[in-house]
N, C-alpha and C positions, 0 to 999 in steps of 0.2 A: 530727638527718634520719637516718632509717630506711635498712637497707640491705637488699635483697631481689635476688637473684639466683639463677636457677636454668641448669642445661644439663644436658642427655641425651645421654650415649655409648652408641651401638650397640656391643655385644660381636661381635667377628667370630667366625664358627665356626672351631674350632680341628681338630686331628685326632682329638682325642678325642669331639667333639659330631658329627664325620661318622660315626665309626666305630659312636655308638649310633644314629644315622639308621638305617644302613645293617643292623645287629641288628634294629632294630624292622621294619625293611620283610622281611627275612629271615622273623624271626618271623612278621609278619604271612600272607606266600604261605605257609609251612608250618602254618598255622592255618587260610587258606583251601584250600588243598589237602585240610585232615580234615574241613571242613566240605563239600568237592563230595563226598566220598564218602558224607556223611549224605543228601544229597539221594537218592540210590536207596534208603534205607530209610523205613520209615514216618514217621521224625522229618523228614522232608523241611522241615514248615511250620517247626519249630525251628531247621534249618539255614538259613532266611533270616534269622533275629532274629540268630543268631550271626555270619553275616556281615558285618551290618549293624553289630553291636558290635565287630567285628575291627576295620573297616575305622575307625571312627570312634576307636575307643584309640589304633590307629596312627597317624591326624590329631594326636589332642590329645599324644600321647607327643613327636609329631615338630615339632608346633608350640612346644611347650614348651622348646625349645633354642635360642628366641629369645629373648635376654635383652638387655634395657636398663639401664643404669644413671641415675638422676636426682640430681643435686647441687643440693643450696637451701643458700643461704648468707642467713640473717636475722640481721641485726646480729652476725656474727660467730660465729654457730652454726652449722656444717656439719651438714645431715643428707644423706646416703646410701641412696637407695632402689634396691632391685633390682625390676625391672618383666617379668615372665615374658609376654611374646606379647601385649601390651597388657590383659590381663585379672587378671592378680595382681600385688599390689602388698606387697613386704616391707620393712622399715626396717631395714638392716643396722648402722647405726650412727650417733649424735648426739653430737657431741662442740662444745664452742667451743674456738675458736682460742686461745684464753689458757692450754689447756692444750697447744699442740704444744710438744713438744722442738725439732724442726725440722722445716722444710719443703722440701725441695731437689730439682733435676730428678732423672730415676732416671740412672743411670750417670756423673753428676757425678763426677770422679775425687778431688775433694776429702772426700767424704761417704760415699766406698766403705764403710769402717769403719764406720759407721752402718748404713749400708744393711743389711748382712749380717749384722749382730748377732742374737742371740736375742730372739725376741718369743714371747709367749704365745698372741698371735692375730696372723694376716696377712690383711688384707681386701682381694683385688683385685677394684677395680671399674674397670679400665680396657678399653680396647676391646683390647687384646693387642698390638696392629700398630703402634700408632702412637709407639715407643718417644720420639720426638723431642716429643711434648706430655706424656708422663707424669710425676708428679710422686709423691713419699711424703712423708708425714707419720708421726711419729714420737710417741706421746704416750702418756699413762698415764691408763687409766678400771679404776676397781674394783679397781684393785688389780694392772692387766694390763698389761703393756706392750703395744703393739699398733702394729703397722705397717698403714696404708693405703696402696694404691698407686691414683691416680685421674687425671683429666686436667683439673685447673681451668682457666678461661680467666684471662685477664692481669687482666680486673677482681674476680673471687675472690682471687686472688694480693695483689691491692692491699687487700682488705678484711680478708682476713689480716694483712695487714703493719702496719696501723693499732694493731690489737690486741698483738700480738709484732713488732716492726720486726726485734730481733736475730735470731730464729728464721727468717726467711723470706728462703729463696734464690731468685731467679728466675735464667733463662737470660738470658746474656748475649746480646744480637741481633745 
């Protein structure tokens, strides 16, 4: 029997993203002010194009702060994709659950030493706010020790457990 599960988690905007949005808006205001001075010169026809370009550029950059993560589990293989404003998709990682050293809840006291170890790469594909739903997975791929922070569904955890039952630790309800 084939296993196919998918789940989308929207990333909440943090302070860093909000500061980027404010900086983009301030830059837009400065550029629009400069363009308004061009309206009284012979370059006024170009100024209208510049205003439209500045507004579109600000829209594009601000909407680029909307990020979702999609988890797809197919027969034990986990694909994690980043989706930016529902217009651009990028594969972050593909890993089979057989390679998981550990999958455990974030913040579980029994696994603090594994959670805070040195990693070659850390992938945070969580919403950043639901720490009670977040899990971390540690695995090796291409000679790198990688930590993935994500928010799998209980069905996904059960699917992982079928391949590595001793390495998957679920939250006690």
